[in-house]
C-alpha positions in Angstrom: -28.7 13.7 -15.9 -27.3 10.9 -17.9 -24.8 8.8 -15.9 -22.4 8.5 -18.9 -22.3 12.3 -19.3 -21.6 12.7 -15.7 -18.7 10.2 -15.8 -17.3 11.9 -18.9 -17.4 15.3 -17.3 -15.7 14.0 -14.1 -13.0 12.4 -16.2 -12.5 15.6 -18.1 -12.2 17.6 -14.9 -9.7 15.1 -13.4 -7.6 15.0 -16.6 -7.6 18.8 -16.9 -6.4 19.4 -13.3 -3.7 16.7 -13.6 -2.5 17.8 -17.0 -2.2 21.4 -15.9 -0.1 20.4 -12.9 2.1 18.0 -14.8 2.7 20.5 -17.7 4.1 23.0 -15.1 6.0 20.3 -13.2 9.0 20.3 -15.6 9.6 24.0 -15.0 10.0 23.6 -11.3 13.3 22.5 -9.7 12.9 21.0 -6.3 15.7 21.2 -3.7 17.9 18.1 -3.5 16.9 17.4 0.1 13.2 17.5 -0.8 13.7 15.2 -3.8 15.5 12.7 -1.5 12.7 12.9 1.1 10.0 12.4 -1.5 11.5 9.0 -2.4 10.2 7.8 1.0 6.6 8.9 0.4 5.4 5.7 -1.3 6.8 3.4 1.3 5.3 5.6 4.0 1.8 5.6 2.4 1.9 1.9 1.8 2.9 1.2 5.4 0.1 3.5 6.7 -2.3 1.3 4.6 -1.2 -2.2 5.7 -0.2 -1.7 9.3 -3.7 -1.0 10.7 -5.2 -4.0 8.9 -2.4 -6.3 10.2 -2.2 -5.2 13.8 -5.9 -4.2 14.2 -8.0 -6.6 12.1 -11.0 -6.3 14.6 -10.6 -2.7 15.4 -8.5 -3.3 18.5 -4.8 -3.7 18.8 -4.0 -7.4 18.5 -0.3 -8.3 18.5 -0.4 -11.9 19.3 0.0 -15.3 17.7 -3.8 -15.7 17.6 -3.9 -13.0 14.9 -3.3 -14.7 11.5 -2.9 -11.2 9.9 0.0 -10.4 12.3 1.6 -13.8 11.7 1.3 -13.5 7.9 2.7 -10.0 8.0 5.6 -11.1 10.3 6.4 -13.9 7.9 6.2 -11.5 4.9 8.7 -9.1 6.6 11.1 -12.0 7.4 11.0 -13.5 3.9 11.2 -10.1 2.3 14.3 -9.1 4.2 15.9 -12.5 3.8 15.3 -13.3 0.1 14.5 -9.8 -1.4 12.1 -11.4 -3.9 8.7 -9.8 -4.0 6.8 -12.6 -5.7 8.3 -15.2 -3.3 7.4 -13.0 -0.3 3.8 -12.6 -1.5 3.3 -16.3 -2.3 4.9 -17.7 0.9 3.3 -15.2 3.2 -0.2 -15.7 1.7 0.2 -19.5 1.9 1.3 -19.1 5.6 -1.5 -16.7 6.3 -4.2 -19.0 4.9 -2.7 -22.1 6.4 -2.4 -20.5 9.8 -5.9 -19.1 9.6 -7.3 -22.5 8.7 -5.2 -24.1 11.5 -6.4 -21.8 14.3 -9.9 -21.3 12.9 
């Protein structure tokens, strides 16, 4: 089977499923409490993605100053809460992470 045909068919199936659900989404009214709760779904999912890689970079729990991922994450949380500037948080925490990794490595 041609790979491009397969990719096109997968894209068509994905588009069709999503389009059908989104077309009906305007007709559904969710309860206020559920809408409020759904606003927390993105932060929860993102937290579930980054926490394991920060506190378990080798597969085992490592909450120590010997873990550059933990130190970089801690600095990111502090800068983020303090300055509330996403770009500054990313730049400073990445610089601290790589500097610390080079320093202890």
